[in-house]
C-alpha positions as CSV (number, residue, x, y, z in Angstrom):
1,M,117.6,58.1,118.9
2,N,117.6,60.2,115.7
3,Q,120.5,60.6,113.4
4,V,121.7,64.1,112.4
5,L,123.2,63.9,109.0
6,S,125.5,66.6,107.6
7,I,124.6,68.0,104.2
8,S,127.8,66.6,102.8
9,G,127.0,63.1,103.9
10,H,129.7,62.8,106.5
11,R,129.4,60.3,109.3
12,P,126.3,61.3,111.3
13,T,126.4,62.3,114.9
14,V,123.8,61.0,117.4
15,Q,121.7,63.4,119.4
16,R,120.0,62.2,122.5
17,P,116.8,63.8,123.7
18,D,117.3,66.4,126.4
19,I,114.0,65.4,128.1
20,P,113.8,61.8,129.5
21,V,111.5,59.5,127.4
22,D,109.9,56.4,128.6
23,E,110.8,54.4,125.5
24,H,108.9,51.3,126.5
25,H,105.7,53.1,127.1
26,L,106.0,55.3,123.9
27,E,106.7,52.3,121.7
28,W,103.7,50.5,123.2
29,L,101.5,53.5,122.8
30,C,102.4,54.0,119.1
31,T,101.8,50.3,118.5
32,Q,98.4,50.6,120.1
33,I,97.5,53.6,118.0
34,V,98.3,51.8,114.8
35,A,96.2,48.8,115.8
36,N,93.2,50.7,117.3
37,R,90.4,50.4,114.8
38,F,88.2,52.6,117.0
39,L,90.3,55.7,116.4
40,P,88.8,57.9,113.7
41,V,90.1,57.6,110.1
42,P,88.8,59.9,107.3
43,P,87.4,58.3,104.2
44,E,90.1,58.0,101.5
45,E,88.4,60.5,99.2
46,A,88.5,63.2,101.9
47,V,92.3,63.0,102.4
48,F,93.6,66.0,100.5
49,V,97.2,66.0,101.8
50,G,99.7,63.3,102.6
51,D,99.8,59.6,101.6
52,G,100.5,56.3,103.3
53,D,98.8,54.6,106.2
54,Y,96.9,57.3,108.2
55,R,97.3,55.9,111.7
56,A,100.9,54.6,111.2
57,I,102.2,58.0,109.9
58,G,100.4,59.8,112.8
59,A,102.0,57.4,115.3
60,E,105.4,57.9,113.7
61,F,105.1,61.6,114.2
62,L,103.9,61.3,117.7
63,S,107.1,59.4,118.4
64,H,109.2,62.2,116.8
65,F,107.3,64.9,118.7
66,V,108.2,63.1,122.0
67,R,111.7,61.9,121.2
68,M,113.0,64.8,119.2
69,G,110.7,67.7,120.2
70,G,110.4,67.0,123.9
71,L,106.5,66.9,123.9
72,Q,105.0,66.0,127.2
73,P,101.5,64.9,128.1
74,H,100.6,68.1,129.9
75,H,101.6,70.4,127.1
76,D,99.2,72.7,125.2
77,V,99.7,72.0,121.5
78,L,99.3,74.2,118.4
79,D,99.0,72.2,115.1
80,I,99.7,74.5,112.2
81,G,98.1,73.1,109.1
82,C,96.2,70.4,110.9
83,G,94.9,69.1,107.6
84,I,92.6,66.2,108.1
85,G,93.8,65.3,111.6
86,R,96.7,63.0,110.9
87,M,98.7,64.5,113.8
88,A,95.7,65.1,116.0
89,V,94.4,61.6,116.2
90,P,97.4,60.1,117.9
91,L,97.8,63.1,120.1
92,T,94.3,62.3,121.6
93,Q,95.9,59.1,123.0
94,Y,99.0,60.9,124.4
95,L,97.9,64.3,125.8
96,D,96.4,64.5,129.2
97,A,92.7,65.4,128.7
98,G,92.6,67.1,132.1
99,Q,95.6,69.3,131.7
100,A,96.4,69.8,128.0
101,H,94.5,71.4,125.2
102,Y,95.1,71.2,121.5
103,E,94.3,73.8,118.8
104,G,94.5,72.9,115.1
105,F,93.9,75.2,112.2
106,D,94.0,74.9,108.4
107,P,92.9,76.9,105.4
108,V,90.9,73.9,104.0
109,A,87.5,74.0,105.5
110,G,86.6,70.4,104.6
111,G,89.5,69.1,106.7
112,V,88.5,71.2,109.7
113,K,84.9,70.1,109.4
114,W,85.8,66.5,109.5
115,C,88.2,66.9,112.4
116,S,85.6,68.8,114.4
117,H,83.0,66.1,113.8
118,A,85.2,63.1,114.2
119,I,87.6,64.2,116.9
120,S,86.2,67.1,119.0
121,R,83.0,65.3,119.7
122,V,84.9,62.6,121.6
123,Y,87.8,64.7,122.8
124,P,86.5,68.2,123.8
125,N,90.0,69.4,124.6
126,F,90.8,69.2,120.9
127,R,89.5,72.2,118.9
128,F,89.8,73.0,115.2
129,Q,89.2,76.1,113.2
130,T,89.5,77.3,109.6
131,F,92.1,80.0,109.0
132,D,91.4,81.7,105.7
133,V,95.1,82.4,104.9
134,R,95.9,82.6,101.2
135,N,98.0,79.8,99.7
136,A,98.6,79.2,96.1
137,L,98.2,75.5,96.4
138,Y,95.5,74.9,99.1
139,N,93.6,78.2,99.3
140,P,94.3,80.5,96.4
141,Q,91.3,82.8,97.2
142,G,92.0,83.2,100.9
143,A,91.1,86.5,102.5
144,I,94.3,86.8,104.7
145,D,97.5,87.7,102.9
146,E,100.9,88.3,104.4
147,D,100.1,92.0,105.2
148,G,97.3,90.9,107.6
149,F,98.9,87.7,108.8
150,R,98.5,87.0,112.5
151,L,97.8,83.7,114.2
152,P,94.4,83.8,116.0
153,F,95.8,82.9,119.4
154,D,97.0,84.8,122.5
155,E,100.6,85.5,123.4
156,G,102.2,82.7,125.3
157,A,99.3,80.2,124.9
158,F,101.2,77.1,123.9
159,D,104.1,74.8,125.0
160,F,104.5,73.1,121.6
161,A,103.8,74.0,118.0
162,A,104.0,71.6,115.1
163,M,104.5,72.6,111.4
164,V,104.5,69.2,109.6
165,S,104.6,69.5,105.8
166,V,103.6,73.2,105.9
167,A,107.0,74.9,105.2
168,T,107.2,72.6,102.1
169,H,104.3,74.7,100.6
170,L,105.2,78.2,101.7
171,P,107.2,81.0,100.1
172,P,110.2,82.5,102.1
173,R,108.4,85.5,103.4
174,E,105.7,83.4,105.0
175,I,108.2,81.2,106.7
176,E,109.5,84.3,108.4
177,L,106.0,85.4,109.3
178,Y,105.1,82.0,110.8
179,C,108.3,81.8,112.8
180,A,107.6,85.3,114.3
181,E,104.0,84.5,115.2
182,I,104.9,81.1,116.6
183,S,107.5,82.8,118.8
184,R,104.7,85.1,120.0
185,V,102.3,82.4,120.9
186,L,104.8,80.0,122.6
187,R,105.5,80.2,126.3
188,P,109.1,80.5,127.4
189,G,110.6,77.1,127.0
190,G,108.0,76.2,124.4
191,R,109.2,74.4,121.3
192,L,108.6,74.5,117.5
193,F,108.8,71.2,115.5
194,L,109.1,72.1,111.8
195,T,109.7,69.9,108.8
196,A,111.1,71.1,105.5
197,F,113.2,70.3,102.5
198,I,116.7,71.8,103.1
199,I,119.0,72.0,100.1
200,G,122.7,72.5,100.4
201,D,123.4,72.5,96.6
202,A,122.1,71.0,93.4
203,T,124.3,67.9,93.6
204,E,121.9,66.6,96.3
205,L,119.0,66.6,93.8
206,S,121.0,64.8,91.1
207,D,122.0,62.0,93.5
208,P,120.4,58.8,92.2
209,K,119.3,58.0,95.8
210,C,117.4,61.3,96.0
211,D,113.6,61.0,95.9
212,Q,112.8,61.3,92.2
213,R,109.8,63.4,92.9
214,L,112.0,66.2,94.1
215,R,114.7,66.1,91.4
216,G,112.8,68.7,89.5
217,L,113.4,71.4,92.2
218,V,115.1,74.4,90.7
219,P,116.5,77.5,92.4
220,V,114.4,80.7,92.3
221,K,116.4,83.7,91.1
222,D,117.3,86.1,94.0
223,Q,115.4,84.0,96.5
224,P,116.5,81.4,99.1
225,C,114.1,78.8,97.8
226,W,113.6,76.1,95.2
227,Y,110.3,75.2,93.3
228,L,109.3,72.3,91.2
229,E,109.8,73.2,87.6
230,G,106.5,73.3,85.6
231,E,104.3,72.8,88.7
232,N,102.3,75.1,90.9
233,P,105.1,76.9,92.7
234,M,103.8,75.7,96.1
235,A,103.5,72.1,95.1
236,A,106.9,71.4,96.8
237,V,109.2,74.1,98.2
238,G,112.8,73.6,99.2
239,F,115.0,76.2,101.0
240,D,118.7,77.0,101.0
241,D,120.4,75.5,104.0
242,G,120.6,78.2,106.6
243,F,117.5,80.2,105.5
244,I,115.1,78.6,108.0
245,D,117.8,78.7,110.7
246,G,118.0,82.5,110.1
247,A,114.2,82.9,110.2
248,I,114.1,81.0,113.5
249,K,116.8,83.2,115.0
250,A,115.2,86.4,113.7
251,A,112.0,85.4,115.5
252,G,113.8,85.2,118.8
253,L,113.9,81.4,118.9
254,A,116.9,79.2,119.5
255,L,117.6,76.3,117.1
256,R,118.0,73.2,119.3
257,K,118.2,70.4,116.8
258,K,118.5,70.0,113.0
259,S,118.1,66.5,111.6
260,F,118.3,65.7,107.9
261,G,115.7,63.3,106.4
262,S,115.8,60.4,104.1
263,W,114.4,62.2,101.0
264,R,117.9,63.0,99.8
265,G,118.9,59.3,100.0
266,H,120.7,59.2,103.4
267,E,119.6,56.9,106.1
268,S,117.3,58.5,108.6
269,D,114.2,57.6,110.7
270,H,112.2,60.5,109.1
271,Y,111.6,61.6,105.6
272,Q,111.6,65.4,105.6
273,D,114.2,67.4,107.4
274,V,113.3,68.4,111.0
275,L,114.2,71.5,112.9
276,I,113.5,71.9,116.6
277,A,113.5,75.5,118.0
278,E,112.9,76.7,121.5
279,K,111.7,80.0,122.9
280,P,114.3,81.1,125.5
281,R,113.2,81.1,129.1
282,K,113.2,84.4,130.9
283,E,116.2,85.0,133.1
284,A,115.6,85.5,136.8
285,A,115.9,89.1,137.9
């Protein structure tokens, strides 16, 4: 179960998954993923995003995808900002190779190259590609800007889309663009799993329990976002509470869950804030 904390720190409510989960099997699988020394792990010098134990963090997110996001083994998955395969590797052990396919993309060509070599060779239903979208932190010279932004996938191609630690490096306009494009490529009933830093007010950042790395976030004038003072603007981005909710709604998606993370000092089983959105199913004629 995941706890949903209010911004004000009131007593959390408990949300139960709306899709049955075989907890015993999922826990066993995640334990096996962490212990499986035959699963690919990139060399330390090649890891350009994220920290901590590669397999353990991947297994943790697999459990969140299933418990919170309703991911099922037959689902086709889109991994937005696949990085160096931290989410993909555990998914190779969960997704049904005969039914599901996975597509990952990232602006960093080195990560895509490693994933293609280390993962796709063994799991051909997993594909990776470089998406040369401009980003001030990871790909400042990218050829694709917001005017030409369109995900390179067909309409209704996926059941599940993951944006893990992506919104934390995007400006507001690109959040809106990603939500709109994700809505386009999801099938009816498909879900988006998105992580972010959501800020209710400045007092959260001054709380002694708040992650000290994020205490330097300052509001951007006339924008619904917060940037780290003195850093590359995209080094860590927070958003006013309600902004991402609005972007999700404007894209035609319905917000199903909103769970606040431990970064602000409250107890939670995940670090960043998590939003789960769903593309409405078509009504019968």
